[in-house]
PQR file with spaces between the fields and no chain letter, atoms N, CA, C, O and H, PARSE charges and radii, in Angstrom:
ATOM       1  N    MET     1      18.683  -45.269  -90.341 -0.4000 1.5000
ATOM       2  CA   MET     1      19.234  -44.039  -89.847 -0.0000 2.0000
ATOM       3  C    MET     1      18.485  -43.556  -88.611  0.5500 1.7000
ATOM       4  O    MET     1      18.551  -42.374  -88.271 -0.5500 1.4000
ATOM       5  N    ASN     2      17.791  -44.434  -87.953 -0.4000 1.5000
ATOM       6  CA   ASN     2      17.093  -44.054  -86.729 -0.0000 2.0000
ATOM       7  C    ASN     2      18.070  -44.069  -85.563  0.5500 1.7000
ATOM       8  O    ASN     2      18.606  -45.117  -85.202 -0.5500 1.4000
ATOM       9  H    ASN     2      17.738  -45.393  -88.230  0.4000 1.0000
ATOM      10  N    ALA     3      18.293  -42.917  -84.986 -0.4000 1.5000
ATOM      11  CA   ALA     3      19.161  -42.816  -83.813 -0.0000 2.0000
ATOM      12  C    ALA     3      18.339  -43.160  -82.578  0.5500 1.7000
ATOM      13  O    ALA     3      17.150  -42.849  -82.515 -0.5500 1.4000
ATOM      14  H    ALA     3      17.857  -42.066  -85.279  0.4000 1.0000
ATOM      15  N    PRO     4      18.970  -43.804  -81.591 -0.5600 1.5000
ATOM      16  CA   PRO     4      18.218  -44.107  -80.375  0.2800 2.0000
ATOM      17  C    PRO     4      17.806  -42.821  -79.675  0.5500 1.7000
ATOM      18  O    PRO     4      18.567  -41.854  -79.624 -0.5500 1.4000
ATOM      19  N    SER     5      16.600  -42.825  -79.139 -0.4000 1.5000
ATOM      20  CA   SER     5      16.121  -41.642  -78.443 -0.0000 2.0000
ATOM      21  C    SER     5      16.862  -41.471  -77.122  0.5500 1.7000
ATOM      22  O    SER     5      17.454  -42.420  -76.607 -0.5500 1.4000
ATOM      23  H    SER     5      15.983  -43.610  -79.181  0.4000 1.0000
ATOM      24  N    ALA     6      16.828  -40.280  -76.587 -0.4000 1.5000
ATOM      25  CA   ALA     6      17.564  -39.964  -75.367 -0.0000 2.0000
ATOM      26  C    ALA     6      17.074  -40.782  -74.173  0.5500 1.7000
ATOM      27  O    ALA     6      17.850  -41.055  -73.257 -0.5500 1.4000
ATOM      28  H    ALA     6      16.348  -39.509  -77.005  0.4000 1.0000
ATOM      29  N    ASN     7      15.807  -41.174  -74.168 -0.4000 1.5000
ATOM      30  CA   ASN     7      15.280  -41.924  -73.028 -0.0000 2.0000
ATOM      31  C    ASN     7      15.137  -43.420  -73.318  0.5500 1.7000
ATOM      32  O    ASN     7      14.445  -44.131  -72.589 -0.5500 1.4000
ATOM      33  H    ASN     7      15.177  -40.952  -74.912  0.4000 1.0000
ATOM      34  N    ALA     8      15.787  -43.895  -74.377 -0.4000 1.5000
ATOM      35  CA   ALA     8      15.754  -45.323  -74.684 -0.0000 2.0000
ATOM      36  C    ALA     8      16.657  -46.063  -73.704  0.5500 1.7000
ATOM      37  O    ALA     8      17.756  -45.604  -73.393 -0.5500 1.4000
ATOM      38  H    ALA     8      16.349  -43.318  -74.970  0.4000 1.0000
ATOM      39  N    THR     9      16.185  -47.208  -73.222 -0.4000 1.5000
ATOM      40  CA   THR     9      16.986  -47.984  -72.291 -0.0000 2.0000
ATOM      41  C    THR     9      17.846  -48.979  -73.062  0.5500 1.7000
ATOM      42  O    THR     9      17.403  -49.582  -74.039 -0.5500 1.4000
ATOM      43  H    THR     9      15.292  -47.580  -73.475  0.4000 1.0000
ATOM      44  N    VAL    10      19.061  -49.135  -72.609 -0.4000 1.5000
ATOM      45  CA   VAL    10      19.971  -50.096  -73.211 -0.0000 2.0000
ATOM      46  C    VAL    10      20.021  -51.295  -72.274  0.5500 1.7000
ATOM      47  O    VAL    10      20.366  -51.167  -71.099 -0.5500 1.4000
ATOM      48  H    VAL    10      19.421  -48.646  -71.815  0.4000 1.0000
ATOM      49  N    ARG    11      19.676  -52.442  -72.798 -0.4000 1.5000
ATOM      50  CA   ARG    11      19.669  -53.652  -71.988 -0.0000 2.0000
ATOM      51  C    ARG    11      21.061  -54.264  -71.964  0.5500 1.7000
ATOM      52  O    ARG    11      21.755  -54.286  -72.981 -0.5500 1.4000
ATOM      53  H    ARG    11      19.395  -52.547  -73.752  0.4000 1.0000
ATOM      54  N    PRO    12      21.461  -54.755  -70.810 -0.5600 1.5000
ATOM      55  CA   PRO    12      22.749  -55.452  -70.767  0.2800 2.0000
ATOM      56  C    PRO    12      22.636  -56.774  -71.514  0.5500 1.7000
ATOM      57  O    PRO    12      21.542  -57.324  -71.636 -0.5500 1.4000
ATOM      58  N    PRO    13      23.747  -57.284  -72.010 -0.5600 1.5000
ATOM      59  CA   PRO    13      23.675  -58.569  -72.715  0.2800 2.0000
ATOM      60  C    PRO    13      23.215  -59.663  -71.750  0.5500 1.7000
ATOM      61  O    PRO    13      23.492  -59.592  -70.553 -0.5500 1.4000
ATOM      62  N    PRO    14      22.524  -60.660  -72.262 -0.5600 1.5000
ATOM      63  CA   PRO    14      22.032  -61.726  -71.373  0.2800 2.0000
ATOM      64  C    PRO    14      23.198  -62.523  -70.788  0.5500 1.7000
ATOM      65  O    PRO    14      24.269  -62.590  -71.391 -0.5500 1.4000
ATOM      66  N    PRO    15      22.992  -63.124  -69.618 -0.5600 1.5000
ATOM      67  CA   PRO    15      24.072  -63.914  -69.021  0.2800 2.0000
ATOM      68  C    PRO    15      24.359  -65.172  -69.836  0.5500 1.7000
ATOM      69  O    PRO    15      23.491  -65.683  -70.543 -0.5500 1.4000
ATOM      70  N    PHE    16      25.575  -65.652  -69.727 -0.4000 1.5000
ATOM      71  CA   PHE    16      26.015  -66.863  -70.413 -0.0000 2.0000
ATOM      72  C    PHE    16      25.656  -68.090  -69.579  0.5500 1.7000
ATOM      73  O    PHE    16      25.646  -68.027  -68.350 -0.5500 1.4000
ATOM      74  H    PHE    16      26.281  -65.237  -69.153  0.4000 1.0000
ATOM      75  N    THR    17      25.366  -69.192  -70.239 -0.4000 1.5000
ATOM      76  CA   THR    17      25.308  -70.467  -69.530 -0.0000 2.0000
ATOM      77  C    THR    17      26.749  -70.891  -69.286  0.5500 1.7000
ATOM      78  O    THR    17      27.670  -70.321  -69.871 -0.5500 1.4000
ATOM      79  H    THR    17      25.374  -69.243  -71.238  0.4000 1.0000
ATOM      80  N    VAL    18      26.951  -71.879  -68.435 -0.4000 1.5000
ATOM      81  CA   VAL    18      28.310  -72.365  -68.186 -0.0000 2.0000
ATOM      82  C    VAL    18      28.913  -72.883  -69.486  0.5500 1.7000
ATOM      83  O    VAL    18      30.067  -72.586  -69.794 -0.5500 1.4000
ATOM      84  H    VAL    18      26.202  -72.342  -67.960  0.4000 1.0000
ATOM      85  N    ALA    19      28.144  -73.654  -70.251 -0.4000 1.5000
ATOM      86  CA   ALA    19      28.653  -74.202  -71.518 -0.0000 2.0000
ATOM      87  C    ALA    19      29.028  -73.090  -72.491  0.5500 1.7000
ATOM      88  O    ALA    19      30.060  -73.172  -73.156 -0.5500 1.4000
ATOM      89  H    ALA    19      27.206  -73.894  -70.001  0.4000 1.0000
ATOM      90  N    GLU    20      28.195  -72.048  -72.580 -0.4000 1.5000
ATOM      91  CA   GLU    20      28.497  -70.926  -73.473 -0.0000 2.0000
ATOM      92  C    GLU    20      29.766  -70.202  -73.026  0.5500 1.7000
ATOM      93  O    GLU    20      30.581  -69.804  -73.859 -0.5500 1.4000
ATOM      94  H    GLU    20      27.356  -71.981  -72.040  0.4000 1.0000
ATOM      95  N    ALA    21      29.932  -70.030  -71.717 -0.4000 1.5000
ATOM      96  CA   ALA    21      31.124  -69.362  -71.191 -0.0000 2.0000
ATOM      97  C    ALA    21      32.374  -70.173  -71.509  0.5500 1.7000
ATOM      98  O    ALA    21      33.395  -69.613  -71.908 -0.5500 1.4000
ATOM      99  H    ALA    21      29.270  -70.354  -71.041  0.4000 1.0000
ATOM     100  N    LEU    22      32.297  -71.482  -71.334 -0.4000 1.5000
ATOM     101  CA   LEU    22      33.441  -72.342  -71.634 -0.0000 2.0000
ATOM     102  C    LEU    22      33.830  -72.233  -73.101  0.5500 1.7000
ATOM     103  O    LEU    22      35.011  -72.136  -73.435 -0.5500 1.4000
ATOM     104  H    LEU    22      31.467  -71.937  -71.010  0.4000 1.0000
ATOM     105  N    GLU    23      32.835  -72.250  -73.967 -0.4000 1.5000
ATOM     106  CA   GLU    23      33.098  -72.163  -75.407 -0.0000 2.0000
ATOM     107  C    GLU    23      33.636  -70.786  -75.792  0.5500 1.7000
ATOM     108  O    GLU    23      34.578  -70.691  -76.579 -0.5500 1.4000
ATOM     109  H    GLU    23      31.875  -72.329  -73.696  0.4000 1.0000
ATOM     110  N    TYR    24      33.051  -69.722  -75.248 -0.4000 1.5000
ATOM     111  CA   TYR    24      33.457  -68.359  -75.581 -0.0000 2.0000
ATOM     112  C    TYR    24      34.898  -68.098  -75.135  0.5500 1.7000
ATOM     113  O    TYR    24      35.695  -67.523  -75.877 -0.5500 1.4000
ATOM     114  H    TYR    24      32.286  -69.799  -74.608  0.4000 1.0000
ATOM     115  N    LEU    25      35.219  -68.532  -73.907 -0.4000 1.5000
ATOM     116  CA   LEU    25      36.554  -68.283  -73.366 -0.0000 2.0000
ATOM     117  C    LEU    25      37.582  -69.334  -73.779  0.5500 1.7000
ATOM     118  O    LEU    25      38.784  -69.138  -73.601 -0.5500 1.4000
ATOM     119  H    LEU    25      34.571  -68.999  -73.304  0.4000 1.0000
ATOM     120  N    LYS    26      37.104  -70.448  -74.332 -0.4000 1.5000
ATOM     121  CA   LYS    26      37.965  -71.559  -74.729 -0.0000 2.0000
ATOM     122  C    LYS    26      38.811  -72.045  -73.550  0.5500 1.7000
ATOM     123  O    LYS    26      40.031  -72.181  -73.644 -0.5500 1.4000
ATOM     124  H    LYS    26      36.127  -70.607  -74.476  0.4000 1.0000
ATOM     125  N    ILE    27      38.111  -72.302  -72.428 -0.4000 1.5000
ATOM     126  CA   ILE    27      38.752  -72.816  -71.225 -0.0000 2.0000
ATOM     127  C    ILE    27      38.007  -74.061  -70.764  0.5500 1.7000
ATOM     128  O    ILE    27      36.913  -74.359  -71.243 -0.5500 1.4000
ATOM     129  H    ILE    27      37.120  -72.192  -72.351  0.4000 1.0000
ATOM     130  N    SER    28      38.617  -74.784  -69.824 -0.4000 1.5000
ATOM     131  CA   SER    28      37.991  -75.992  -69.289 -0.0000 2.0000
ATOM     132  C    SER    28      37.077  -75.626  -68.121  0.5500 1.7000
ATOM     133  O    SER    28      37.159  -74.531  -67.564 -0.5500 1.4000
ATOM     134  H    SER    28      39.506  -74.541  -69.436  0.4000 1.0000
ATOM     135  N    ARG    29      36.216  -76.560  -67.769 -0.4000 1.5000
ATOM     136  CA   ARG    29      35.303  -76.373  -66.634 -0.0000 2.0000
ATOM     137  C    ARG    29      36.080  -76.133  -65.330  0.5500 1.7000
ATOM     138  O    ARG    29      35.725  -75.227  -64.576 -0.5500 1.4000
ATOM     139  H    ARG    29      36.150  -77.449  -68.222  0.4000 1.0000
ATOM     140  N    PRO    30      37.137  -76.924  -65.041 -0.5600 1.5000
ATOM     141  CA   PRO    30      37.893  -76.647  -63.815  0.2800 2.0000
ATOM     142  C    PRO    30      38.505  -75.240  -63.794  0.5500 1.7000
ATOM     143  O    PRO    30      38.567  -74.608  -62.739 -0.5500 1.4000
ATOM     144  N    THR    31      38.948  -74.756  -64.936 -0.4000 1.5000
ATOM     145  CA   THR    31      39.504  -73.405  -64.998 -0.0000 2.0000
ATOM     146  C    THR    31      38.426  -72.371  -64.710  0.5500 1.7000
ATOM     147  O    THR    31      38.682  -71.392  -64.009 -0.5500 1.4000
ATOM     148  H    THR    31      38.898  -75.268  -65.793  0.4000 1.0000
ATOM     149  N    LEU    32      37.228  -72.573  -65.239 -0.4000 1.5000
ATOM     150  CA   LEU    32      36.129  -71.649  -64.977 -0.0000 2.0000
ATOM     151  C    LEU    32      35.810  -71.609  -63.479  0.5500 1.7000
ATOM     152  O    LEU    32      35.633  -70.533  -62.908 -0.5500 1.4000
ATOM     153  H    LEU    32      37.020  -73.368  -65.808  0.4000 1.0000
ATOM     154  N    TYR    33      35.739  -72.779  -62.850 -0.4000 1.5000
ATOM     155  CA   TYR    33      35.416  -72.809  -61.431 -0.0000 2.0000
ATOM     156  C    TYR    33      36.566  -72.279  -60.565  0.5500 1.7000
ATOM     157  O    TYR    33      36.339  -71.819  -59.446 -0.5500 1.4000
ATOM     158  H    TYR    33      35.883  -73.653  -63.314  0.4000 1.0000
ATOM     159  N    MET    34      37.791  -72.343  -61.080 -0.4000 1.5000
ATOM     160  CA   MET    34      38.908  -71.708  -60.390 -0.0000 2.0000
ATOM     161  C    MET    34      38.710  -70.182  -60.397  0.5500 1.7000
ATOM     162  O    MET    34      38.972  -69.512  -59.398 -0.5500 1.4000
ATOM     163  H    MET    34      37.975  -72.717  -61.989  0.4000 1.0000
ATOM     164  N    LEU    35      38.247  -69.644  -61.529 -0.4000 1.5000
ATOM     165  CA   LEU    35      37.963  -68.211  -61.626 -0.0000 2.0000
ATOM     166  C    LEU    35      36.842  -67.816  -60.666  0.5500 1.7000
ATOM     167  O    LEU    35      36.852  -66.717  -60.110 -0.5500 1.4000
ATOM     168  H    LEU    35      38.034  -70.187  -62.341  0.4000 1.0000
ATOM     169  N    VAL    36      35.882  -68.710  -60.475 -0.4000 1.5000
ATOM     170  CA   VAL    36      34.798  -68.455  -59.520 -0.0000 2.0000
ATOM     171  C    VAL    36      35.374  -68.400  -58.104  0.5500 1.7000
ATOM     172  O    VAL    36      35.061  -67.489  -57.337 -0.5500 1.4000
ATOM     173  H    VAL    36      35.874  -69.603  -60.926  0.4000 1.0000
ATOM     174  N    ARG    37      36.215  -69.376  -57.760 -0.4000 1.5000
ATOM     175  CA   ARG    37      36.827  -69.389  -56.415 -0.0000 2.0000
ATOM     176  C    ARG    37      37.676  -68.149  -56.170  0.5500 1.7000
ATOM     177  O    ARG    37      37.762  -67.675  -55.037 -0.5500 1.4000
ATOM     178  H    ARG    37      36.469  -70.117  -58.383  0.4000 1.0000
ATOM     179  N    GLU    38      38.305  -67.615  -57.218 -0.4000 1.5000
ATOM     180  CA   GLU    38      39.133  -66.412  -57.102 -0.0000 2.0000
ATOM     181  C    GLU    38      38.297  -65.129  -57.147  0.5500 1.7000
ATOM     182  O    GLU    38      38.847  -64.027  -57.139 -0.5500 1.4000
ATOM     183  H    GLU    38      38.235  -67.999  -58.139  0.4000 1.0000
ATOM     184  N    ASN    39      36.967  -65.275  -57.195 -0.4000 1.5000
ATOM     185  CA   ASN    39      36.034  -64.141  -57.263 -0.0000 2.0000
ATOM     186  C    ASN    39      36.240  -63.270  -58.498  0.5500 1.7000
ATOM     187  O    ASN    39      35.977  -62.068  -58.465 -0.5500 1.4000
ATOM     188  H    ASN    39      36.521  -66.170  -57.201  0.4000 1.0000
ATOM     189  N    ARG    40      36.709  -63.873  -59.580 -0.4000 1.5000
ATOM     190  CA   ARG    40      36.859  -63.138  -60.840 -0.0000 2.0000
ATOM     191  C    ARG    40      35.619  -63.316  -61.718  0.5500 1.7000
ATOM     192  O    ARG    40      35.397  -62.553  -62.658 -0.5500 1.4000
ATOM     193  H    ARG    40      36.923  -64.849  -59.606  0.4000 1.0000
ATOM     194  N    VAL    41      34.813  -64.337  -61.399 -0.4000 1.5000
ATOM     195  CA   VAL    41      33.579  -64.632  -62.122 -0.0000 2.0000
ATOM     196  C    VAL    41      32.503  -64.931  -61.098  0.5500 1.7000
ATOM     197  O    VAL    41      32.754  -65.607  -60.100 -0.5500 1.4000
ATOM     198  H    VAL    41      34.994  -64.957  -60.635  0.4000 1.0000
ATOM     199  N    THR    42      31.301  -64.425  -61.347 -0.4000 1.5000
ATOM     200  CA   THR    42      30.156  -64.649  -60.470 -0.0000 2.0000
ATOM     201  C    THR    42      29.223  -65.682  -61.094  0.5500 1.7000
ATOM     202  O    THR    42      28.942  -65.634  -62.292 -0.5500 1.4000
ATOM     203  H    THR    42      31.097  -63.876  -62.157  0.4000 1.0000
ATOM     204  N    ILE    43      28.756  -66.599  -60.288 -0.4000 1.5000
ATOM     205  CA   ILE    43      27.758  -67.577  -60.747 -0.0000 2.0000
ATOM     206  C    ILE    43      26.402  -67.125  -60.216  0.5500 1.7000
ATOM     207  O    ILE    43      26.246  -66.904  -59.015 -0.5500 1.4000
ATOM     208  H    ILE    43      28.984  -66.639  -59.316  0.4000 1.0000
ATOM     209  N    LEU    44      25.431  -66.989  -61.098 -0.4000 1.5000
ATOM     210  CA   LEU    44      24.058  -66.657  -60.721 -0.0000 2.0000
ATOM     211  C    LEU    44      23.234  -67.926  -60.825  0.5500 1.7000
ATOM     212  O    LEU    44      23.263  -68.595  -61.857 -0.5500 1.4000
ATOM     213  H    LEU    44      25.558  -67.169  -62.074  0.4000 1.0000
ATOM     214  N    LYS    45      22.504  -68.266  -59.786 -0.4000 1.5000
ATOM     215  CA   LYS    45      21.610  -69.410  -59.835 -0.0000 2.0000
ATOM     216  C    LYS    45      20.223  -68.907  -60.211  0.5500 1.7000
ATOM     217  O    LYS    45      19.649  -68.062  -59.524 -0.5500 1.4000
ATOM     218  H    LYS    45      22.480  -67.722  -58.948  0.4000 1.0000
ATOM     219  N    ILE    46      19.699  -69.428  -61.297 -0.4000 1.5000
ATOM     220  CA   ILE    46      18.353  -69.103  -61.750 -0.0000 2.0000
ATOM     221  C    ILE    46      17.599  -70.427  -61.782  0.5500 1.7000
ATOM     222  O    ILE    46      17.723  -71.212  -62.722 -0.5500 1.4000
ATOM     223  H    ILE    46      20.166  -70.114  -61.855  0.4000 1.0000
ATOM     224  N    GLY    47      16.818  -70.652  -60.735 -0.4000 1.5000
ATOM     225  CA   GLY    47      16.191  -71.964  -60.584 -0.0000 2.0000
ATOM     226  C    GLY    47      17.283  -72.993  -60.370  0.5500 1.7000
ATOM     227  O    GLY    47      18.093  -72.855  -59.452 -0.5500 1.4000
ATOM     228  H    GLY    47      16.717  -70.014  -59.972  0.4000 1.0000
ATOM     229  N    ARG    48      17.318  -74.013  -61.195 -0.4000 1.5000
ATOM     230  CA   ARG    48      18.361  -75.030  -61.117 -0.0000 2.0000
ATOM     231  C    ARG    48      19.507  -74.746  -62.068  0.5500 1.7000
ATOM     232  O    ARG    48      20.484  -75.495  -62.105 -0.5500 1.4000
ATOM     233  H    ARG    48      16.660  -74.126  -61.941  0.4000 1.0000
ATOM     234  N    SER    49      19.401  -73.668  -62.840 -0.4000 1.5000
ATOM     235  CA   SER    49      20.412  -73.325  -63.836 -0.0000 2.0000
ATOM     236  C    SER    49      21.455  -72.370  -63.266  0.5500 1.7000
ATOM     237  O    SER    49      21.164  -71.573  -62.374 -0.5500 1.4000
ATOM     238  H    SER    49      18.608  -73.059  -62.810  0.4000 1.0000
ATOM     239  N    SER    50      22.644  -72.460  -63.781 -0.4000 1.5000
ATOM     240  CA   SER    50      23.716  -71.536  -63.424 -0.0000 2.0000
ATOM     241  C    SER    50      23.986  -70.630  -64.620  0.5500 1.7000
ATOM     242  O    SER    50      24.074  -71.089  -65.758 -0.5500 1.4000
ATOM     243  H    SER    50      22.880  -73.108  -64.506  0.4000 1.0000
ATOM     244  N    ARG    51      24.114  -69.351  -64.344 -0.4000 1.5000
ATOM     245  CA   ARG    51      24.409  -68.374  -65.386 -0.0000 2.0000
ATOM     246  C    ARG    51      25.570  -67.504  -64.927  0.5500 1.7000
ATOM     247  O    ARG    51      25.808  -67.342  -63.731 -0.5500 1.4000
ATOM     248  H    ARG    51      24.043  -68.978  -63.419  0.4000 1.0000
ATOM     249  N    ILE    52      26.280  -66.954  -65.887 -0.4000 1.5000
ATOM     250  CA   ILE    52      27.417  -66.086  -65.602 -0.0000 2.0000
ATOM     251  C    ILE    52      27.175  -64.760  -66.299  0.5500 1.7000
ATOM     252  O    ILE    52      26.927  -64.738  -67.504 -0.5500 1.4000
ATOM     253  H    ILE    52      26.087  -67.086  -66.859  0.4000 1.0000
ATOM     254  N    PRO    53      27.240  -63.645  -65.565 -0.5600 1.5000
ATOM     255  CA   PRO    53      27.003  -62.347  -66.189  0.2800 2.0000
ATOM     256  C    PRO    53      27.960  -62.111  -67.361  0.5500 1.7000
ATOM     257  O    PRO    53      29.154  -62.400  -67.273 -0.5500 1.4000
ATOM     258  N    ALA    54      27.420  -61.589  -68.445 -0.4000 1.5000
ATOM     259  CA   ALA    54      28.224  -61.327  -69.636 -0.0000 2.0000
ATOM     260  C    ALA    54      29.376  -60.384  -69.318  0.5500 1.7000
ATOM     261  O    ALA    54      30.462  -60.523  -69.882 -0.5500 1.4000
ATOM     262  H    ALA    54      26.451  -61.354  -68.516  0.4000 1.0000
ATOM     263  N    ALA    55      29.153  -59.428  -68.422 -0.4000 1.5000
ATOM     264  CA   ALA    55      30.224  -58.483  -68.070 -0.0000 2.0000
ATOM     265  C    ALA    55      31.429  -59.216  -67.485  0.5500 1.7000
ATOM     266  O    ALA    55      32.570  -58.841  -67.755 -0.5500 1.4000
ATOM     267  H    ALA    55      28.272  -59.316  -67.964  0.4000 1.0000
ATOM     268  N    ASP    56      31.189  -60.258  -66.687 -0.4000 1.5000
ATOM     269  CA   ASP    56      32.292  -61.040  -66.120 -0.0000 2.0000
ATOM     270  C    ASP    56      33.063  -61.761  -67.223  0.5500 1.7000
ATOM     271  O    ASP    56      34.294  -61.785  -67.219 -0.5500 1.4000
ATOM     272  H    ASP    56      30.262  -60.564  -66.467  0.4000 1.0000
ATOM     273  N    ILE    57      32.330  -62.346  -68.162 -0.4000 1.5000
ATOM     274  CA   ILE    57      32.970  -63.078  -69.265 -0.0000 2.0000
ATOM     275  C    ILE    57      33.785  -62.121  -70.121  0.5500 1.7000
ATOM     276  O    ILE    57      34.926  -62.415  -70.478 -0.5500 1.4000
ATOM     277  H    ILE    57      31.330  -62.327  -68.165  0.4000 1.0000
ATOM     278  N    TYR    58      33.193  -60.969  -70.451 -0.4000 1.5000
ATOM     279  CA   TYR    58      33.901  -60.002  -71.284 -0.0000 2.0000
ATOM     280  C    TYR    58      35.131  -59.448  -70.566  0.5500 1.7000
ATOM     281  O    TYR    58      36.145  -59.172  -71.207 -0.5500 1.4000
ATOM     282  H    TYR    58      32.266  -60.731  -70.161  0.4000 1.0000
ATOM     283  N    ALA    59      35.056  -59.283  -69.248 -0.4000 1.5000
ATOM     284  CA   ALA    59      36.209  -58.796  -68.483 -0.0000 2.0000
ATOM     285  C    ALA    59      37.362  -59.813  -68.542  0.5500 1.7000
ATOM     286  O    ALA    59      38.520  -59.431  -68.708 -0.5500 1.4000
ATOM     287  H    ALA    59      34.232  -59.507  -68.728  0.4000 1.0000
ATOM     288  N    ILE    60      37.044  -61.089  -68.408 -0.4000 1.5000
ATOM     289  CA   ILE    60      38.075  -62.136  -68.492 -0.0000 2.0000
ATOM     290  C    ILE    60      38.668  -62.169  -69.897  0.5500 1.7000
ATOM     291  O    ILE    60      39.875  -62.340  -70.063 -0.5500 1.4000
ATOM     292  H    ILE    60      36.103  -61.400  -68.273  0.4000 1.0000
ATOM     293  N    ALA    61      37.815  -62.005  -70.904 -0.4000 1.5000
ATOM     294  CA   ALA    61      38.270  -62.060  -72.290 -0.0000 2.0000
ATOM     295  C    ALA    61      38.984  -60.777  -72.730  0.5500 1.7000
ATOM     296  O    ALA    61      39.647  -60.755  -73.767 -0.5500 1.4000
ATOM     297  H    ALA    61      36.834  -61.866  -70.769  0.4000 1.0000
ATOM     298  N    GLY    62      38.843  -59.712  -71.936 -0.4000 1.5000
ATOM     299  CA   GLY    62      39.482  -58.450  -72.302 -0.0000 2.0000
ATOM     300  C    GLY    62      38.712  -57.660  -73.336  0.5500 1.7000
ATOM     301  O    GLY    62      39.283  -56.839  -74.054 -0.5500 1.4000
ATOM     302  H    GLY    62      38.303  -59.731  -71.094  0.4000 1.0000
ATOM     303  N    VAL    63      37.405  -57.908  -73.415 -0.4000 1.5000
ATOM     304  CA   VAL    63      36.544  -57.214  -74.372 -0.0000 2.0000
ATOM     305  C    VAL    63      35.920  -56.009  -73.687  0.5500 1.7000
ATOM     306  O    VAL    63      35.350  -56.133  -72.603 -0.5500 1.4000
ATOM     307  H    VAL    63      36.941  -58.575  -72.832  0.4000 1.0000
ATOM     308  N    GLU    64      36.025  -54.845  -74.314 -0.4000 1.5000
ATOM     309  CA   GLU    64      35.397  -53.660  -73.762 -0.0000 2.0000
ATOM     310  C    GLU    64      33.977  -53.563  -74.308  0.5500 1.7000
ATOM     311  O    GLU    64      33.747  -53.715  -75.507 -0.5500 1.4000
ATOM     312  H    GLU    64      36.488  -54.744  -75.195  0.4000 1.0000
ATOM     313  N    VAL    65      33.037  -53.309  -73.414 -0.4000 1.5000
ATOM     314  CA   VAL    65      31.631  -53.196  -73.796 -0.0000 2.0000
ATOM     315  C    VAL    65      31.206  -51.748  -73.597  0.5500 1.7000
ATOM     316  O    VAL    65      31.412  -51.164  -72.533 -0.5500 1.4000
ATOM     317  H    VAL    65      33.224  -53.186  -72.440  0.4000 1.0000
ATOM     318  N    ALA    66      30.606  -51.176  -74.647 -0.4000 1.5000
ATOM     319  CA   ALA    66      30.123  -49.794  -74.542 -0.0000 2.0000
ATOM     320  C    ALA    66      28.950  -49.745  -73.587  0.5500 1.7000
ATOM     321  O    ALA    66      28.083  -50.618  -73.614 -0.5500 1.4000
ATOM     322  H    ALA    66      30.439  -51.650  -75.512  0.4000 1.0000
ATOM     323  N    SER    67      28.918  -48.718  -72.736 -0.4000 1.5000
ATOM     324  CA   SER    67      27.816  -48.620  -71.778 -0.0000 2.0000
ATOM     325  C    SER    67      26.866  -47.521  -72.132  0.5500 1.7000
ATOM     326  O    SER    67      25.881  -47.305  -71.425 -0.5500 1.4000
ATOM     327  H    SER    67      29.623  -48.009  -72.714  0.4000 1.0000
């Protein structure tokens, strides 16, 4: 029954890997990269890894995230 304090920070969900995004959205790799070309999904490069912001994935999936 502990309510979050007024000054508690809410962290955004961690970004998805490409494989996680493909599995979550149930789409193919070419479809994902088509969404990138259409600027509907952003690819973040972290070192040699590619990540996709969770907000982008949830927007494609139609999931509303509380802010």
